[in-house]
C-alpha positions, 0 to 999 in steps of 0.5 A: 500500500503506497501510504503505508509509511504514513499510516504506520507512523501516524498511528504511533502519534498522540491524538493531539499530534494527529489532530494537528496534522489533520488540521494542517492537511485541511488547510493545505487542501484549501491553500492548494485549491486557492493557489493552483497547487496539487491538492494530492501533493499538498495533503501528502506533505501535510500528512507527512510533515510531523510524523517524526515530531514526537521522537526523542532528541536521541531518537531523532539523532539516531534516525538522522544517522541511520538515514545518512543525514548530517545534522547542521549545528543548529540541528545538533543543538536542537535535535527537534529541528530534525523532525522534518528532514527525518520524516521527509527521508522516511517518505523518500526511502519508501518512494512516497510522494516526490521531490516537491513533497519531500522538500516541503516536509524537510523545510516546514519548520526552518523554512529556506530560501527559494522554496517551491510553492508547495513548500511555502504553502506547508510552512504557512499551513503549519503556522496558521492551522486553526488549532494554533492560537496567537494574536494575528493568526486570523490575519495571516490566514486571510493573507494566505488565502487572499494574497500571493503565496510569496506575500503570505510566506514573507508574513509568516516568516516575519511572524515566526521570527518575532515569535521565536525571538519573544521566547528567547530562541534564535531563528534557524539561519535558513529562516533568516536567509529566506526572509532576506531573500524574500524581502529583497525579491519584492 
């Protein structure tokens, strides 16, 4: 069965995480239809994005090693950042999805410059799904549905950087680079 890896990993997650994934999948369906993206690829990326999110830090490091992934310094310092790359490699290992889906899953937490439209949509959908409650979420959702994907991506990047800094966390270098590249493109 082609979705075997997703079903298997999904079943191992907490109900809270499963519900989050399903809300992201619904948001991705909406964004895909609005922005003329593949609904199938969008839902697949959404269903795969947090499959490794509940692994322990040690398990993420071990799984990254098993998959041949060399963690960056930020990932070594905060292994939870590996949950996207690990999940993407799980799907790639089973040939589920394709490069656009794997890219979206890989960068859904850190973002990155020059991402595909599908990857930008997943980054946005993960941040604005209705289970997330923060000031400005509704405005970001409106922007994601009414503005271009690029404009919404920039707004989501800015909101994420603001949130991380408010918690005393350092944004991933790829996120900063994505914001700089995106800001210069408009």
